[in-house]
C-alpha positions in Angstrom: -2.5 2.2 8.7 -0.4 -0.4 8.1 2.5 1.0 6.4 2.7 3.6 9.1 3.4 1.0 11.7 6.2 -0.5 9.6 8.3 2.3 8.9 10.5 4.9 11.2 9.0 8.0 9.8 5.3 7.5 9.8 5.0 11.5 9.0 6.6 11.3 5.6 4.0 8.2 4.5 1.7 9.7 1.8 -1.3 7.6 0.1 -2.5 8.9 -3.5 -5.5 7.4 -5.1 -5.7 7.3 -9.0 -9.1 6.2 -10.5 -9.7 5.0 -14.1 -12.7 3.4 -15.8 -11.2 -0.1 -15.4 -9.3 0.1 -12.1 -8.1 2.2 -8.7 -4.8 2.7 -8.4 -3.4 3.3 -4.6 0.4 4.7 -4.7 2.1 4.4 -1.2 4.8 6.9 -0.8 7.7 6.6 1.9 11.1 8.0 2.3 14.2 6.2 0.7 15.4 4.9 4.1 11.9 3.0 4.7 11.5 1.7 1.0 13.0 -1.5 2.1 10.8 -1.8 5.4 7.7 -1.7 3.2 8.7 -4.1 0.2 10.7 -6.7 2.3 12.8 -9.6 1.5 11.7 -11.0 -2.2 8.6 -8.0 -2.3 6.7 -10.3 0.4 5.7 -7.3 2.6 4.5 -5.3 -0.3 2.8 -8.4 -1.6 0.8 -8.7 1.5 -0.1 -5.2 1.5 -1.4 -5.7 -1.9 -3.4 -8.5 -0.8 -4.9 -7.1 1.8 -6.4 -4.0 0.2 -7.4 -6.4 -2.4 -9.8 -8.4 0.3 -10.7 -4.9 1.5 -12.2 -3.6 -1.6 -13.9 -7.0 -2.2 -15.9 -6.7 1.2 -16.7 -3.4 0.1 -18.1 -4.5 -2.9 -15.5 -2.6 -5.2 -14.5 -5.2 -8.1 -11.9 -3.3 -9.5 
């Protein structure tokens, strides 16, 4: 997983998935000290992670 390579404590990374009729939400939980590494300056890393997840879902045929 990409996020585990970004943080100092990869054992604390957890991903939770929530499904509704309209969408699937992935929640990534990291330690408080690693939060800045995952978000990045002005949210650029978080946006990039979101884009990668959306691209993977699109390739898998999941349009939600």
